[in-house]
N, C-alpha and C positions, 0 to 999 in steps of 0.2 A: 693298616687295613686298606685293601685295594678299593679303587673307585667303584667297581662293580658290586662289591660287598656292601659298600655304603648305600648305593642305590637300592639294592635288594632290602637292606635293613630299613631304609626310609619307606619303601613300599609296604613292607610288613607292618610297620608302626602305623602308617596312614590307614591301612586296611583294618587294623584292630580298632583304631579310634573311630572309624566310620561304621563299624559293625552294628552298633545299636540302631542305625537307620533301618535295618531290617524289621525292627519292631513296629514301624509305622506302615509296612507293606501289608497288602491284603493277600489272603490265601496262604498256601504253603510254600516253603522254599523248594526250589527245583530238586527233585529226587527224594524229597522227604514226605511223600504222599502216603496217606493211610490206604488200607485196602478199599474202603468205601470211595475215596477220591479216585483211585485207579479205576474202579468199576464205573464211576460217573464219566471219566475221561474216555475210556475204551469201550464201555458197554458190557464188559466182562472182566473177570480177573484171571490172568493166566495161572494154570495149575501150579507152575513152578513158584510163583509168588505166593499163592495161597498156602502152599505147603512149606514155605521157607521158614527156617528157624534163624534167629539172630546169630551172627558169627561172633560177636563180642558183646559183653555187658556194657550198657550205656553208663558212662561216668557221671554225666550231668543230664538227666532226662529233661527234655524240652528246654534246655539251656537255662533252667531256673534253679537257683540255690536257695533253699528255704531260709528266710530271715534276711535276705538281701533283695534289693529292688531289681526290677527287670534289666535296667541298664547295667548295673554293676555285675549281675549274673552273666549277662551277655559278654561283657568285657573279659571277665574271668574265663569264660568258656573259650573265647577267641585266643586269649593268651595261652591257655593250656593246649589248645589245638596247635597253635604255632610252635610251641615248645616241643610237643610230641612229634610233629612233622620234622623239626630240626634234628631231634635225637635219632629218629629213624634214618634220615638222610645221612647224618654223621656216621651212624653204624654201617650203612651201606658203603659209604666212602672208605671207612676203615677196613671193612672186609675186602673191598676191591684192591686196596693197597697191599694187603697181606697175600692175596691171591697172585699178585704179580711178583 
C-alpha cells in the first residue's frame, strides 16, 4: 500500500471516529436545512427549492437506526457513507481505465 493511500485511509478512519462530535453541535449541519430554516435564513424560499423532489431515497433518515444509540447510528452512517463514496470512486476509476 502506498504512503498516500495510508494517509488517506488514516484520515478517513479519524473522520469516522470523530463523526459523533456532530451530535453535540447546535443547529443543522451545513446544507441539511429544512424549508423553514431556509426561510428564516433568507427571508423567503426559492421556488426551485420549494418545488424540489428528492433525487434519492434516504437510506438512514436523520442518521438514526432504530434500536441503536445515537453514537452507534452515527458511526454506522459514516462507515456506510465512506464505503459508498469509495465504491463510486472505484467505479469511476474502472470506467476511466476501460475508456483508455
